[in-house]
Phi, psi and omega in degrees: 000127178272116181302335178284345172072075174133168182287137179259153177273122184300132173081359184280142176299324181298327179294315180296314179299316181297324184293329183270348179285120176058040188298321183296315181290328176295320178294321178296321178296314179300319179295319179296318178298318179294320183290321185268339184073011180293149182247123177244134181236129178254128179218128173050050172081010175221142180252132191235138167250137175076213182075044009265165176281168178302138177082004181288136177237136179105187184274190180288155178297158181289163176303141181096004182265000184251143175241151174264138181239119182236172180064033177283139169299139187288347183262011181259147184230185186298333181298335177260331187276311186299316177301324179295314183281340172287338186293343182251355181171169182284124179276133172268322183203146174224128182234121179251124180282133189239154172259170180295334182282349182097359171279158174276164184268010175093002178208162183206173176228137176238124178251129182259172181289340182204169182294325184298319180294323177297319178295323177296320179298316179296316184294322187260337187249346176293121184090358180293136179276102181289333168221155179307124180081010181232076174290140181257163176256129176230119181214170182294134176283140178288339178050050178295134185237004184236136177250150175251128175246104186253144178104014181291141177293159179294339181282350181284127180252162185298310187295311178298324179293320178298319179294317179299311181294328176294330178280325183276330185227164180251147172088022179290127181257341180162169177206161175223149180249139181220156171302136181292130177279356186246332184230122182295135178073022179232171179242157171239134175255133170259116186249122181260135178247163186289340181204165176296321179300313179297319181292319180295318179293322178295319179299317179298315180296314184289321181290314181290336178274001181046063185311125182231120180235131179054034178081002182252140174281128185255134178271124183248129180204170173292148174288123179256151182306318181290326177295315180301316182296316181293322178299318187276348179246000183293140177240030182300141181280146173247154181295142178289324179261121183268157175302158186295340180280001186233134179266168184296327182288343179277347189284144169287174178300138189248153175249212180300148182291152171214167187285157178239141179301143179289155176288142181273161188278033175236043178305141184111356170091008182273063177299328180298317179296319181294322177297314179301318179297315181295320179294325178293315181295329181267003179057043178267342185098158182287129179296138176250121185256138166239126179226147178212129176286121184246349182201144175234135177260156180302335182277005177092012177268143180241137176255124182247134166274142179221154168219132182235126177246124174246116194312314185259018175259142189304326186214154177285165177247139176210158180167200181230147180214144177262141172224158177269125181292130180206081186301334185285345186256303184205149180299140189301319180296322178293322178295320177296318180298321179295319179296319178292317181301322179298320178293320182292327177299321179291321179298321182282355178080022179280147179291122177228157182285000000 
């Protein structure tokens, strides 16, 4: 087990820097792992023990069995934390949130075999000094399992969206679509996951991936009670005339008609050509793109980092975007550039569908 949690890039300065941060405690953690045979796995910024632990029989613990642990010193690791939280009950899972440098992020989650053990942890460990002068916070975890995806186009349907999220994230249990309470003529999806852990990991993937659907940037957050109420009581109007990419059976329930933006003259997906034309007409200079594939999902989705410099525009653009791999149609980097170009057209105020 690598205390830094994950594969390092050979020869990188960041690897050398990461190795010297908190080196003594990392060495102690490695020694503890060797001595105990405990298995720690790091995925998407969190290091996990158990879930289930060795020898576990039966299903997952009931709701209410998890506690949140806050105010942790960033240089402390599982070799000091797990024995403390095991002292009050049988642990099913322990998750420590990590930074790229190998320090922890100041909080963790402990899930017990039952609710009583979680209550014991709160009673005995809330305010406990994990290090001299460092009392920690231990309280019941909210175990949120639902995400809100706001800003979806009217052309987005439930089944394709469910399939997409199933490819990008793990543990999707279901979703529902509602009129957006925040953006006129848009939809909000409430996505339910099988556990808080699955939902938290999905949120990290979708937020860091700057989820983009149908050319629109989607806001990803936890479902909040007020958001849920507004979604289910909203009477927002949808356009009577749908975009050409959407059929009547795809439409949500509609209210009074409203206008729809006209289609732009680059049908066929060449948003990049249209962006170049717009920049030329506005005397901004030709956009220069840098793209790099940084992640691949099992479902064939690629995550690209990008930076775009337009000579006469005040600042460069950078971020992350997901695209679907399709070698038979267009080269992946070109497809990523087209997806980014569509977003830049909107930033520049160009008419897009």
